[in-house]
All heavy atoms as an XYZ file, in Angstrom:
768
protein
N       0.829     -1.191     -0.001
C       0.002      0.009     -0.005
C       0.881      1.252      0.004
O       0.540      2.241     -0.658
C      -0.919     -0.021      1.235
C      -1.959     -1.069      1.163
C      -2.785     -1.046      2.395
N      -3.687     -2.182      2.438
C      -4.435     -2.530      3.422
N      -4.437     -1.738      4.515
N      -5.190     -3.544      3.335
N       1.938      1.145      0.768
C       2.831      2.342      0.842
C       3.490      2.596     -0.542
O       3.749      3.701     -0.880
C       3.903      2.120      1.901
C       3.611      2.857      3.172
C       4.813      2.876      4.076
N       4.895      1.568      4.729
C       5.877      1.243      5.521
N       6.871      2.064      5.719
N       5.955      0.082      6.077
N       3.819      1.496     -1.206
C       4.504      1.671     -2.501
C       3.549      2.289     -3.543
O       3.954      3.135     -4.318
C       4.937      0.299     -3.059
C       6.093     -0.355     -2.310
C       6.404     -1.724     -2.843
C       7.314      0.585     -2.337
N       2.288      1.935     -3.484
C       1.291      2.568     -4.397
C       1.096      4.039     -4.082
O       0.798      4.818     -4.965
C      -0.044      1.818     -4.337
C       0.004      0.508     -5.015
C      -1.348     -0.136     -4.977
C      -1.343     -1.526     -5.680
N      -2.631     -2.168     -5.694
N       1.279      4.388     -2.781
C       1.075      5.775     -2.393
C       2.372      6.602     -2.643
O       2.383      7.795     -2.369
C       0.651      5.839     -0.950
N       3.395      5.957     -3.145
C       4.621      6.659     -3.388
C       5.645      6.560     -2.294
O       6.677      7.190     -2.323
N       5.386      5.802     -1.245
C       6.259      5.671     -0.084
C       7.268      4.566     -0.330
O       7.340      3.940     -1.400
N       8.092      4.359      0.679
C       9.155      3.361      0.548
C       8.731      2.092      1.385
O       8.019      2.226      2.385
C      10.465      3.859      1.138
C      11.043      4.967      0.295
C      12.379      5.433      0.829
O      12.856      4.865      1.886
O      12.929      6.352      0.267
N       9.176      0.980      0.952
C       8.913     -0.288      1.699
C       9.959     -0.416      2.822
O      11.075     -0.026      2.723
C       8.993     -1.459      0.762
N       9.509     -1.018      3.900
C      10.397     -1.244      5.044
C      11.378     -2.389      4.673
O      10.924     -3.499      4.353
C       9.521     -1.690      6.267
C      10.364     -1.978      7.467
O      11.439     -1.308      7.651
O       9.967     -2.836      8.284
N      12.667     -2.144      4.723
C      13.639     -3.173      4.370
C      13.550     -4.413      5.274
O      13.805     -5.519      4.843
C      15.016     -2.457      4.476
C      14.672     -1.029      4.413
C      13.345     -0.821      4.946
N      13.261     -4.152      6.555
C      13.187     -5.323      7.479
C      12.066     -6.250      7.083
O      12.174     -7.453      7.117
N      10.891     -5.651      6.727
C       9.713     -6.451      6.301
C      10.069     -7.207      4.997
O       9.738     -8.390      4.861
C       8.553     -5.541      6.085
C       7.377     -6.310      5.504
C       6.460     -7.074      6.194
C       7.046     -6.417      4.152
N       5.608     -7.618      5.328
C       5.910     -7.250      4.052
C       7.563     -5.900      2.964
C       5.295     -7.537      2.845
C       6.980     -6.242      1.770
C       5.845     -7.063      1.734
N      10.772     -6.546      4.094
C      11.098     -7.163      2.824
C      12.074     -8.327      3.085
O      11.965     -9.395      2.486
C      11.736     -6.195      1.862
C      10.731     -5.184      1.333
S      11.426     -3.874      0.297
C      12.261     -4.811     -0.957
N      13.050     -8.167      3.960
C      13.988     -9.209      4.303
C      13.295    -10.401      4.908
O      13.548    -11.554      4.538
C      15.086     -8.642      5.241
O      15.973     -9.697      5.598
N      12.372    -10.167      5.875
C      11.636    -11.268      6.489
C      10.759    -11.985      5.458
O      10.662    -13.245      5.501
C      10.789    -10.734      7.630
C      11.561    -10.372      8.881
C      10.634    -10.001     10.051
N       9.729     -8.907      9.746
C       9.955     -7.659      9.933
N      11.186     -7.289     10.391
N       9.113     -6.719      9.636
N      10.187    -11.246      4.568
C       9.331    -11.830      3.527
C      10.153    -12.733      2.627
O       9.742    -13.827      2.228
C       8.618    -10.736      2.758
O       7.841    -11.300      1.723
N      11.365    -12.274      2.237
C      12.189    -13.063      1.373
C      12.682    -14.287      2.073
O      12.757    -15.410      1.417
C      13.380    -12.209      0.895
C      12.999    -11.137     -0.128
C      14.240    -10.242     -0.405
C      12.493    -11.722     -1.400
N      12.988    -14.214      3.346
C      13.420    -15.416      4.105
C      12.268    -16.434      4.204
O      12.474    -17.632      4.045
C      13.973    -15.048      5.473
C      14.112    -16.224      6.382
C      15.252    -14.291      5.370
N      11.066    -15.928      4.458
C       9.899    -16.814      4.498
C       9.675    -17.465      3.164
O       9.421    -18.713      3.083
C       8.649    -16.000      4.884
O       8.887    -15.408      6.142
C       7.423    -16.923      4.958
N       9.758    -16.729      2.058
C       9.560    -17.312      0.725
C      10.642    -18.344      0.432
O      10.414    -19.353     -0.201
C       9.591    -16.236     -0.335
C       8.301    -15.379     -0.286
O       7.280    -15.859      0.165
N       8.380    -14.164     -0.727
N      11.878    -18.066      0.869
C      12.968    -18.988      0.649
C      12.728    -20.305      1.416
O      12.979    -21.412      0.890
C      14.339    -18.384      1.098
O      15.336    -19.259      0.978
N      12.218    -20.182      2.634
C      11.899    -21.394      3.460
C      10.813    -22.197      2.784
O      10.877    -23.445      2.699
C      11.483    -20.957      4.883
O      12.496    -20.173      5.424
C      11.184    -22.178      5.737
N       9.735    -21.556      2.271
C       8.670    -22.239      1.582
C       9.199    -22.949      0.323
O       8.817    -24.119      0.056
C       7.537    -21.273      1.265
C       6.877    -20.831      2.567
C       6.516    -21.851      0.313
C       5.859    -19.702      2.373
N      10.063    -22.289     -0.415
C      10.621    -22.904     -1.641
C      11.458    -24.073     -1.270
O      11.390    -25.123     -1.973
C      11.403    -21.892     -2.430
C      10.545    -21.042     -3.353
O       9.558    -21.492     -3.867
N      10.933    -19.810     -3.525
N      12.268    -24.016     -0.252
C      13.117    -25.139      0.193
C      12.259    -26.309      0.638
O      12.554    -27.474      0.283
C      14.038    -24.705      1.291
O      14.807    -23.562      0.840
C      14.992    -25.808      1.673
N      11.188    -26.056      1.419
C      10.294    -27.121      1.778
C       9.567    -27.782      0.585
O       9.448    -28.985      0.512
C       9.238    -26.606      2.780
N       9.218    -26.936     -0.373
C       8.594    -27.459     -1.598
C       9.528    -28.320     -2.390
O       9.204    -29.356     -2.952
N      10.799    -27.895     -2.454
C      11.822    -28.718     -3.135
C      11.985    -30.060     -2.463
O      12.043    -31.113     -3.121
C      13.159    -27.927     -3.199
C      13.068    -26.802     -4.192
C      14.272    -28.861     -3.630
C      14.248    -25.829     -4.184
N      12.063    -30.048     -1.158
C      12.211    -31.308     -0.397
C      11.046    -32.261     -0.607
O      11.239    -33.465     -0.909
C      12.443    -31.017      1.099
N       9.835    -31.753     -0.474
C       8.631    -32.564     -0.664
C       8.476    -33.078     -2.064
O       8.148    -34.224     -2.263
C       7.406    -31.822     -0.189
C       7.346    -31.514      1.306
C       6.119    -30.623      1.582
C       7.276    -32.777      2.105
N       8.793    -32.236     -3.001
C       8.694    -32.666     -4.434
C       9.732    -33.721     -4.716
O       9.438    -34.708     -5.469
C       8.864    -31.481     -5.364
O       7.900    -30.483     -5.033
C       8.676    -31.900     -6.811
N      10.939    -33.573     -4.218
C      11.974    -34.592     -4.428
C      11.559    -35.943     -3.828
O      11.776    -36.964     -4.460
C      13.338    -34.114     -3.902
O      13.650    -32.827     -4.469
C      14.432    -35.116     -4.155
N      10.995    -35.895     -2.618
C      10.555    -37.159     -1.986
C       9.432    -37.812     -2.814
O       9.478    -39.021     -3.073
C      10.106    -36.865     -0.555
C      11.288    -36.511      0.331
C       9.383    -38.107      0.009
C      10.946    -36.007      1.707
N       8.501    -37.019     -3.233
C       7.408    -37.553     -4.102
C       7.946    -38.081     -5.418
O       7.468    -39.119     -5.934
N       8.863    -37.376     -6.011
C       9.491    -37.807     -7.275
C      10.226    -39.134     -7.128
O      10.070    -40.032     -7.970
C      10.385    -36.714     -7.791
C      10.972    -36.846     -9.211
C       9.820    -36.871    -10.218
C      11.884    -35.710     -9.471
N      10.948    -39.279     -6.053
C      11.607    -40.566     -5.820
C      10.664    -41.682     -5.612
O      10.870    -42.808     -6.105
C      12.549    -40.461     -4.620
C      13.725    -39.561     -4.829
C      14.699    -40.106     -5.887
O      14.893    -41.286     -6.005
N      15.192    -39.185     -6.716
N       9.542    -41.435     -4.883
C       8.543    -42.494     -4.680
C       7.891    -42.857     -6.021
O       7.613    -44.022     -6.265
C       7.500    -42.013     -3.683
N       7.616    -41.878     -6.858
C       6.974    -42.140     -8.150
C       7.905    -42.939     -9.091
O       7.439    -43.869     -9.785
C       6.589    -40.866     -8.829
O       5.627    -40.173     -8.068
N       9.141    -42.600     -9.112
C      10.149    -43.315     -9.889
C      10.268    -44.763     -9.418
O      10.272    -45.709    -10.240
C      11.533    -42.596     -9.905
C      12.598    -43.466    -10.454
C      11.449    -41.291    -10.632
N      10.317    -44.950     -8.134
C      10.351    -46.317     -7.581
C       9.149    -47.114     -8.006
O       9.239    -48.319     -8.376
N       7.961    -46.540     -7.925
C       6.736    -47.199     -8.303
C       6.752    -47.566     -9.779
O       6.400    -48.671    -10.174
C       5.502    -46.378     -7.974
O       5.531    -46.060     -6.577
C       4.219    -47.033     -8.287
N       7.208    -46.625    -10.595
C       7.224    -46.857    -12.057
C       8.250    -47.911    -12.415
O       7.948    -48.790    -13.240
C       7.617    -45.550    -12.770
C       7.661    -45.636    -14.290
C       6.282    -45.986    -14.864
C       8.105    -44.271    -14.821
N       9.401    -47.950    -11.775
C      10.403    -49.002    -12.028
C       9.858    -50.301    -11.591
O       9.981    -51.357    -12.315
C      11.718    -48.633    -11.336
C      12.631    -49.818    -11.355
C      12.377    -47.469    -11.984
N       9.191    -50.354    -10.452
C       8.590    -51.629     -9.984
C       7.527    -52.144    -10.957
O       7.476    -53.362    -11.240
N       6.680    -51.255    -11.434
C       5.645    -51.676    -12.433
C       6.286    -52.217    -13.671
O       5.874    -53.232    -14.218
C       4.731    -50.491    -12.757
C       3.682    -50.199    -11.777
C       2.822    -49.118    -12.355
C       1.770    -48.610    -11.367
N       0.969    -47.555    -11.937
N       7.300    -51.554    -14.125
C       7.985    -51.939    -15.360
C       8.624    -53.299    -15.219
O       8.548    -54.164    -16.068
C       9.015    -50.896    -15.807
O       8.356    -49.617    -15.928
C       9.644    -51.251    -17.113
N       9.344    -53.504    -14.080
C       9.994    -54.776    -13.862
C       8.993    -55.877    -13.629
O       9.226    -57.040    -14.166
C      10.905    -54.654    -12.672
C      12.161    -53.800    -12.863
C      12.947    -53.725    -11.525
C      13.029    -54.293    -13.973
N       7.921    -55.643    -12.995
C       6.929    -56.714    -12.759
C       6.237    -57.085    -14.091
O       5.953    -58.257    -14.323
C       5.879    -56.270    -11.705
C       6.463    -56.180    -10.351
S       7.162    -57.756     -9.747
C       5.729    -58.747     -9.563
N       5.969    -56.114    -14.899
C       5.293    -56.422    -16.172
C       6.240    -57.153    -17.130
O       5.877    -58.032    -17.908
C       4.715    -55.235    -16.839
O       5.744    -54.383    -17.276
N       7.560    -56.830    -17.063
C       8.526    -57.507    -17.891
C       8.754    -58.940    -17.438
O       9.022    -59.820    -18.273
C       9.867    -56.754    -17.864
N       8.633    -59.264    -16.148
C       8.835    -60.608    -15.648
C       7.613    -61.474    -15.960
O       7.780    -62.624    -16.366
C       9.108    -60.591    -14.141
C       9.075    -61.968    -13.515
C      10.469    -59.920    -13.868
N       6.422    -60.947    -15.753
C       5.181    -61.783    -15.966
C       4.906    -61.994    -17.429
O       4.468    -63.108    -17.803
C       3.996    -61.148    -15.244
O       3.806    -59.818    -15.747
C       4.222    -61.098    -13.753
N       5.074    -60.992    -18.291
C       4.753    -61.126    -19.707
C       5.884    -60.418    -20.487
O       5.719    -59.325    -20.943
C       3.418    -60.456    -19.997
C       2.270    -61.066    -19.253
C       1.007    -60.199    -19.429
O       1.090    -59.100    -19.961
N      -0.088    -60.727    -19.000
N       7.006    -61.085    -20.694
C       8.112    -60.391    -21.347
C       7.887    -60.031    -22.796
O       8.345    -58.993    -23.240
C       9.258    -61.410    -21.218
C       8.636    -62.754    -20.920
C       7.339    -62.444    -20.308
N       7.126    -60.814    -23.574
C       6.929    -60.533    -24.984
C       5.528    -60.154    -25.365
O       5.270    -59.777    -26.475
C       7.324    -61.780    -25.824
C       8.757    -62.086    -25.717
S       9.767    -60.758    -26.375
C      11.334    -61.478    -26.447
N       4.584    -60.218    -24.383
C       3.167    -59.967    -24.708
C       2.867    -58.478    -24.558
O       3.504    -57.748    -23.802
C       2.288    -60.775    -23.771
N       1.865    -58.053    -25.294
C       1.390    -56.689    -25.200
C       0.562    -56.608    -23.958
O      -0.385    -57.363    -23.753
C       0.554    -56.292    -26.416
C      -0.085    -54.944    -26.275
C       0.627    -53.789    -26.436
C      -1.453    -54.877    -25.929
C       0.031    -52.570    -26.264
C      -2.031    -53.588    -25.823
C      -1.308    -52.477    -26.009
O      -1.904    -51.263    -25.834
N       0.898    -55.718    -23.041
C       0.126    -55.596    -21.799
C      -0.705    -54.284    -21.780
O      -0.269    -53.288    -22.358
C       0.989    -55.758    -20.565
C       2.058    -54.685    -20.472
O       2.055    -53.767    -21.268
N       2.881    -54.784    -19.477
N      -1.777    -54.382    -21.097
C      -2.641    -53.189    -20.938
C      -2.098    -52.201    -19.935
O      -2.490    -51.047    -19.864
C      -4.050    -53.591    -20.520
C      -4.748    -54.437    -21.538
C      -5.151    -53.680    -22.787
O      -5.000    -52.458    -22.852
N      -5.581    -54.380    -23.793
N      -1.091    -52.633    -19.184
C      -0.522    -51.749    -18.122
C       0.372    -50.693    -18.771
O       0.783    -49.732    -18.149
C       0.310    -52.563    -17.129
N       0.670    -50.823    -20.044
C       1.477    -49.859    -20.747
C       0.883    -48.463    -20.778
O       1.590    -47.468    -20.698
N      -0.467    -48.423    -20.800
C      -1.152    -47.129    -20.779
C      -0.974    -46.489    -19.423
O      -0.776    -45.234    -19.353
C      -2.628    -47.327    -21.061
N      -0.992    -47.259    -18.345
C      -0.711    -46.721    -17.040
C       0.697    -46.207    -16.849
O       0.956    -45.210    -16.204
C      -1.075    -47.740    -15.958
C      -2.554    -48.114    -15.841
C      -2.729    -49.191    -14.796
C      -3.378    -46.937    -15.485
N       1.624    -46.888    -17.457
C       3.021    -46.444    -17.360
C       3.197    -45.098    -18.037
O       3.882    -44.244    -17.505
C       3.965    -47.540    -17.961
C       5.387    -47.053    -18.059
C       3.906    -48.816    -17.128
N       2.544    -44.904    -19.167
C       2.678    -43.584    -19.798
C       2.022    -42.492    -18.985
O       2.551    -41.380    -18.994
C       2.026    -43.642    -21.223
O       0.638    -43.850    -21.115
N       0.937    -42.793    -18.295
C       0.353    -41.781    -17.363
C       1.316    -41.454    -16.274
O       1.495    -40.319    -15.827
C      -1.019    -42.258    -16.863
C      -1.519    -41.343    -15.770
C      -2.034    -42.339    -17.968
N       2.010    -42.530    -15.769
C       3.022    -42.289    -14.701
C       4.147    -41.408    -15.182
O       4.704    -40.598    -14.449
C       3.558    -43.600    -14.224
C       2.559    -44.344    -13.370
O       1.657    -43.708    -12.835
O       2.685    -45.615    -13.249
N       4.540    -41.530    -16.426
C       5.612    -40.720    -17.003
C       5.194    -39.245    -17.007
O       5.977    -38.358    -16.703
C       6.028    -41.224    -18.375
C       6.923    -40.252    -19.096
C       6.667    -42.578    -18.315
N       3.914    -39.017    -17.351
C       3.434    -37.616    -17.319
C       3.397    -37.038    -15.883
O       3.687    -35.888    -15.652
C       2.049    -37.521    -17.982
C       2.071    -37.603    -19.460
C       1.309    -38.576    -20.137
C       2.804    -36.702    -20.217
C       1.368    -38.637    -21.476
C       2.839    -36.774    -21.576
C       2.104    -37.760    -22.229
N       3.119    -37.944    -14.962
C       3.114    -37.535    -13.551
C       4.558    -37.163    -13.143
O       4.732    -36.175    -12.393
C       2.588    -38.671    -12.702
O       2.733    -38.394    -11.350
N       5.522    -37.944    -13.570
C       6.919    -37.609    -13.238
C       7.364    -36.319    -13.910
O       8.070    -35.497    -13.298
C       7.852    -38.762    -13.733
C       7.686    -40.085    -13.054
C       8.589    -41.117    -13.643
C       7.981    -39.947    -11.517
N       6.879    -36.081    -15.113
C       7.234    -34.808    -15.785
C       6.606    -33.631    -15.008
O       7.244    -32.595    -14.864
C       6.699    -34.813    -17.221
C       6.964    -33.568    -17.965
C       8.495    -33.342    -18.166
O       9.216    -34.258    -18.440
N       8.916    -32.078    -17.965
N       5.366    -33.797    -14.542
C       4.760    -32.726    -13.739
C       5.537    -32.457    -12.492
O       5.721    -31.306    -12.038
C       3.283    -33.087    -13.412
N       6.034    -33.513    -11.809
C       6.811    -33.370    -10.598
C       8.095    -32.631    -10.854
O       8.520    -31.775    -10.096
C       7.103    -34.738     -9.973
O       5.929    -35.338     -9.529
N       8.751    -32.946    -11.989
C      10.022    -32.241    -12.284
C       9.729    -30.821    -12.645
O      10.564    -29.931    -12.386
C      10.761    -32.928    -13.430
O       9.944    -33.065    -14.549
C      11.271    -34.301    -13.016
N       8.592    -30.523    -13.266
C       8.216    -29.105    -13.558
C       8.049    -28.327    -12.245
O       8.460    -27.171    -12.149
C       6.961    -29.070    -14.395
C       7.190    -29.515    -15.801
O       8.308    -29.648    -16.257
N       6.145    -29.737    -16.493
N       7.374    -28.958    -11.234
C       7.185    -28.276     -9.974
C       8.556    -28.030     -9.292
O       8.810    -26.988     -8.747
C       6.236    -29.125     -9.066
C       6.280    -28.619     -7.643
C       4.844    -29.118     -9.604
N       9.434    -29.054     -9.380
C      10.759    -28.904     -8.808
C      11.500    -27.756     -9.425
O      12.159    -26.962     -8.768
C      11.540    -30.237     -8.949
C      12.872    -30.374     -8.260
C      12.664    -30.259     -6.762
C      13.482    -31.662     -8.640
N      11.454    -27.685    -10.781
C      12.116    -26.610    -11.469
C      11.514    -25.247    -11.094
O      12.240    -24.276    -10.897
C      12.005    -26.817    -12.993
C      12.657    -25.735    -13.839
C      14.159    -25.719    -13.642
C      12.338    -26.027    -15.331
N      10.188    -25.173    -10.904
C       9.558    -23.920    -10.539
C      10.057    -23.482     -9.159
O      10.293    -22.264     -8.912
C       8.044    -24.044    -10.545
N      10.175    -24.411     -8.225
C      10.699    -24.072     -6.889
C      12.122    -23.595     -6.955
O      12.510    -22.637     -6.257
C      10.536    -25.237     -5.908
C       9.231    -25.419     -5.327
N       8.670    -24.533     -4.506
C       8.320    -26.447     -5.482
C       7.429    -24.949     -4.162
N       7.252    -26.109     -4.756
N      12.943    -24.237     -7.748
C      14.301    -23.827     -7.934
C      14.453    -22.447     -8.535
O      15.278    -21.637     -8.084
C      15.082    -24.857     -8.757
C      15.383    -26.178     -8.047
C      15.957    -27.197     -9.083
C      16.335    -25.973     -6.886
N      13.632    -22.139     -9.547
C      13.649    -20.799    -10.148
C      13.184    -19.741     -9.156
O      13.784    -18.688     -8.988
C      12.786    -20.764    -11.399
C      13.467    -21.584    -12.509
C      12.548    -19.344    -11.891
C      12.595    -21.796    -13.726
N      12.160    -20.082     -8.365
C      11.687    -19.200     -7.289
C      12.771    -18.927     -6.264
O      12.979    -17.784     -5.809
N      13.506    -19.953     -5.853
C      14.574    -19.817     -4.917
C      15.714    -18.962     -5.473
O      16.283    -18.135     -4.758
C      15.083    -21.183     -4.481
C      16.044    -21.288     -3.286
C      15.335    -20.731     -2.073
C      16.425    -22.685     -3.122
N      16.006    -19.162     -6.725
C      17.042    -18.335     -7.416
C      16.631    -16.817     -7.374
O      17.455    -15.976     -7.067
C      17.288    -18.806     -8.830
N      15.413    -16.538     -7.680
C      14.946    -15.140     -7.712
C      14.947    -14.561     -6.308
O      15.271    -13.394     -6.127
C      13.606    -15.014     -8.363
C      13.661    -14.959     -9.844
C      13.095    -15.967    -10.615
C      14.268    -13.892    -10.490
C      13.159    -15.953    -12.014
C      14.408    -13.841    -11.908
C      13.871    -14.891    -12.688
N      14.561    -15.341     -5.302
C      14.573    -14.868     -3.928
C      16.025    -14.516     -3.522
O      16.300    -13.478     -2.895
C      13.969    -15.907     -2.984
C      14.312    -15.590     -1.532
C      12.486    -15.941     -3.129
N      17.001    -15.367     -3.956
C      18.367    -15.070     -3.599
C      18.904    -13.805     -4.308
O      19.612    -13.036     -3.737
C      19.271    -16.227     -4.018
C      19.118    -17.384     -3.053
O      18.732    -17.247     -1.886
N      19.386    -18.632     -3.480
N      18.494    -13.660     -5.566
C      18.848    -12.369     -6.281
C      18.255    -11.168     -5.607
O      18.933    -10.166     -5.413
C      18.407    -12.477     -7.752
C      19.259    -13.536     -8.467
C      18.518    -11.148     -8.430
C      18.761    -13.881     -9.868
N      16.966    -11.270     -5.221
C      16.336    -10.138     -4.567
C      16.935     -9.834     -3.221
O      17.064     -8.690     -2.805
C      14.838    -10.424     -4.473
C      14.119    -10.419     -5.802
S      12.385    -11.000     -5.736
C      11.697     -9.906     -4.597
N      17.344    -10.911     -2.505
C      17.976    -10.690     -1.178
C      19.319    -10.024     -1.353
O      19.673     -9.093     -0.583
C      18.154    -12.066     -0.487
O      16.874    -12.678     -0.366
C      18.755    -11.863      0.881
N      20.076    -10.393     -2.362
C      21.362     -9.759     -2.634
C      21.180     -8.256     -2.920
O      21.886     -7.452     -2.471
C      22.081    -10.454     -3.749
C      23.476     -9.941     -3.968
C      24.265    -10.636     -5.074
N      23.969    -12.028     -5.165
C      23.930    -12.685     -6.318
N      24.141    -12.078     -7.458
N      23.707    -13.991     -6.334
N      20.188     -7.946     -3.803
C      19.925     -6.584     -4.158
C      19.486     -5.780     -2.905
O      19.924     -4.650     -2.665
C      18.848     -6.509     -5.249
C      19.442     -7.057     -6.546
C      18.345     -5.087     -5.447
C      18.415     -7.258     -7.668
N      18.623     -6.423     -2.096
C      18.141     -5.726     -0.849
C      19.294     -5.469      0.087
O      19.377     -4.390      0.710
C      17.103     -6.547     -0.225
C      16.506     -5.984      1.107
C      15.721     -4.695      0.786
C      15.603     -7.010      1.774
N      20.217     -6.461      0.256
C      21.340     -6.269      1.164
C      22.323     -5.194      0.665
O      22.913     -4.495      1.456
C      22.073     -7.583      1.341
C      21.299     -8.503      2.222
O      20.436     -8.118      2.968
N      21.611     -9.790      2.071
N      22.474     -5.040     -0.625
C      23.282     -3.982     -1.186
C      22.644     -2.595     -1.008
O      23.390     -1.628     -0.760
C      23.639     -4.232     -2.688
C      24.602     -5.323     -2.902
C      24.852     -5.442     -4.398
C      25.811     -6.614     -4.675
N      25.980     -6.791     -6.124
N      21.346     -2.529     -1.134
C      20.628     -1.244     -1.133
C      20.421     -0.707      0.309
O      20.425      0.503      0.540
C      19.307     -1.346     -1.827
N      20.153     -1.563      1.249
C      19.830     -1.139      2.610
C      21.002     -1.287      3.520
O      21.749     -2.247      3.410
C      18.639     -1.970      3.107
N      21.135     -0.366      4.454
C      22.197     -0.488      5.477
C      21.958     -1.702      6.337
O      20.814     -2.096      6.551
C      22.089      0.770      6.270
C      21.250      1.689      5.523
C      20.436      0.873      4.592
N      22.961     -2.281      6.873
C      22.862     -3.504      7.701
C      21.979     -3.255      9.009
O      21.367     -4.180      9.428
C      24.240     -3.979      8.146
C      24.910     -4.778      7.129
C      24.145     -6.075      7.049
N      24.947     -7.100      6.379
C      24.394     -8.089      5.774
N      23.124     -8.203      5.669
N      25.160     -9.009      5.177
N      21.986     -2.120      9.513
C      21.267     -1.864     10.783
C      19.768     -1.968     10.582
O      19.054     -2.290     11.532
C      21.647     -0.452     11.303
N      19.273     -1.718      9.396
C      17.792     -1.719      9.199
C      17.232     -3.096      8.929
O      16.065     -3.306      8.959
C      17.447     -0.798      8.023
C      17.693      0.653      8.313
C      17.259      1.506      7.100
O      16.934      1.012      6.058
N      17.315      2.834      7.281
N      18.099     -4.070      8.627
C      17.614     -5.392      8.234
C      17.320     -6.348      9.422
O      16.995     -7.446      9.237
C      18.604     -6.088      7.273
C      18.739     -5.451      5.910
C      19.792     -6.163      5.099
C      17.401     -5.444      5.200
N      17.456     -5.853     10.616
C      17.214     -6.717     11.779
C      15.827     -6.948     12.031
O      14.849     -7.141     11.687
C      17.780     -6.061     13.037
């Protein structure tokens, strides 16, 4: 609101906001990585089980495997989005630290 009125933003508030966003991005990266590893394990298990039971036959589970691949792609997209967000937060924090004196960021 202050920025729209032509005022300045509080550097301390901006710093706290960036740290909070960084924490959220890091938690998102961790949870997405855990989910991605679980999905890859499930997909590998399905693939190995279908290869053992019917090595040369056409199986209907192939359609489910392709859906799982799209799920893995979506997980990697979320992971990339969190990493990009974290990179921008780090850039903004560096800019904020250069612009504001150290005493105001507490």
